[in-house]
VMD Tcl script that draws the C-alpha trace (Angstrom):
set ca {
  {-3.41 4.54 24.27}
  {-4.75 6.30 21.15}
  {-2.41 9.27 21.69}
  {0.51 6.88 22.00}
  {-0.28 5.35 18.61}
  {-1.01 8.68 16.94}
  {2.40 10.00 17.97}
  {4.32 7.44 15.88}
  {2.81 8.33 12.51}
  {5.16 10.44 10.41}
  {3.02 10.83 7.29}
  {5.80 9.36 5.12}
  {5.12 6.19 3.18}
  {7.43 3.27 2.71}
  {7.23 0.26 0.47}
  {5.17 -2.35 2.32}
  {7.47 -5.15 1.21}
  {11.19 -5.20 1.91}
  {11.85 -6.88 -1.41}
  {10.11 -4.28 -3.56}
  {12.36 -3.06 -6.34}
  {13.44 0.58 -6.11}
  {12.31 3.13 -8.67}
  {8.68 2.10 -9.12}
  {7.95 5.77 -9.73}
  {9.68 5.22 -13.08}
  {6.64 3.14 -14.06}
  {4.52 6.28 -13.94}
  {5.09 8.76 -16.70}
  {3.79 12.29 -17.02}
  {1.51 13.33 -19.82}
  {0.58 17.04 -19.88}
  {1.71 17.30 -16.25}
  {-0.52 14.41 -15.12}
  {1.05 11.11 -14.02}
  {-0.10 8.14 -16.10}
  {0.18 4.64 -14.63}
  {1.91 2.17 -16.90}
  {0.91 -1.48 -16.82}
  {4.56 -2.43 -16.27}
  {4.64 -0.57 -12.95}
  {1.54 -2.39 -11.71}
  {2.96 -5.72 -12.94}
  {6.16 -4.99 -11.01}
  {4.16 -4.25 -7.86}
  {2.25 -7.51 -8.18}
  {5.37 -9.51 -8.91}
  {7.06 -8.30 -5.71}
  {4.21 -9.42 -3.43}
  {5.42 -11.78 -0.73}
  {3.01 -14.70 -0.97}
  {4.05 -15.88 2.50}
  {2.51 -12.83 4.20}
  {-1.05 -12.81 5.45}
  {-3.97 -11.73 3.33}
  {-5.35 -8.22 3.60}
  {-8.63 -7.17 5.21}
  {-10.34 -7.70 1.83}
  {-9.76 -11.45 2.24}
  {-7.73 -11.86 -0.97}
  {-4.61 -13.94 -0.46}
  {-1.40 -12.53 -1.95}
  {-0.74 -15.81 -3.75}
  {-4.03 -15.36 -5.64}
  {-3.04 -11.83 -6.65}
  {0.35 -13.08 -7.88}
  {-1.19 -15.95 -9.84}
  {-3.79 -13.65 -11.42}
  {-1.21 -10.98 -12.22}
  {-1.94 -10.99 -15.97}
  {-5.67 -10.45 -15.37}
  {-5.22 -7.82 -12.64}
  {-2.61 -5.58 -14.28}
  {-4.93 -3.74 -16.65}
  {-7.78 -3.48 -14.14}
  {-5.57 -2.08 -11.38}
  {-3.90 0.32 -13.83}
  {-7.31 1.73 -14.74}
  {-8.39 2.01 -11.10}
  {-5.09 3.67 -10.11}
  {-5.34 6.15 -12.97}
  {-8.97 7.03 -12.19}
  {-8.09 7.42 -8.52}
  {-5.40 9.92 -9.44}
  {-7.60 11.88 -11.85}
  {-10.65 12.04 -9.58}
  {-8.76 12.24 -6.25}
  {-10.96 9.39 -5.01}
  {-9.89 6.05 -3.61}
  {-12.15 2.99 -3.42}
  {-13.75 2.93 0.03}
  {-12.47 -0.54 0.91}
  {-8.91 0.64 0.32}
  {-9.30 3.36 2.94}
  {-10.06 0.89 5.70}
  {-7.26 -0.10 8.03}
  {-7.23 -2.23 11.12}
  {-4.69 -0.90 13.58}
  {-3.60 -3.46 16.12}
  {-1.29 -2.96 19.09}
  {1.70 -5.30 19.04}
  {3.68 -5.67 22.27}
  {7.34 -4.61 21.90}
  {8.94 -5.01 25.31}
  {8.46 -4.27 28.98}
  {5.27 -4.41 30.99}
  {2.11 -5.14 29.08}
  {0.13 -2.63 31.15}
  {2.10 0.36 29.73}
  {0.70 1.62 26.39}
  {4.15 2.95 25.41}
  {5.37 -0.65 25.19}
  {3.20 -1.31 22.12}
  {3.66 -0.49 18.44}
  {0.70 0.12 16.14}
  {0.56 -2.20 13.16}
  {-1.77 -1.21 10.33}
  {-3.43 -3.97 8.32}
  {-4.55 -2.48 4.99}
  {-5.65 -3.56 1.53}
  {-2.85 -4.73 -0.77}
  {-4.22 -2.96 -3.89}
  {-4.46 0.22 -1.80}
  {-0.81 -0.10 -0.83}
  {0.00 -0.51 -4.52}
  {-1.79 2.74 -5.30}
  {0.28 4.48 -2.63}
  {3.48 3.03 -4.03}
  {2.71 3.96 -7.64}
  {2.17 7.63 -6.88}
  {4.44 8.07 -3.84}
  {6.91 10.15 -5.87}
  {4.17 12.57 -6.94}
  {2.81 13.39 -3.51}
  {4.33 16.41 -1.84}
  {4.13 17.37 1.80}
}
mol new
graphics top color blue
foreach p $ca { graphics top sphere $p radius 0.5 }
foreach p [lrange $ca 0 end-1] q [lrange $ca 1 end] { graphics top cylinder $p $q radius 0.2 }
display resetview
């Protein structure tokens, strides 16, 4: 079953929310060749959170993150910037719970399942902020 799940990963990232505005990379500017996170980009990420989705593995509900947007913007901007400069990501943001979700057909066949990754919302925001700067 593990090989079945591993085969579907492409390595490309997509915005975790369908309603995320395009062009979030514009909220990151370059300074001496290094991307610098702007507070506006983080605010935009927080404002597009769908509060009707489930909370992440960190236990923080998306509604709480939306309501505390003003307090979180500066903190997340600093964390995102430090993550970029040090090439380190907070350990909790690296954790993901991958769960098999049945698609169709017989439940005994592993190919009839899709892997769904349940990850930290701030970690997804970090991915989204710097997605345009990562090359394959």
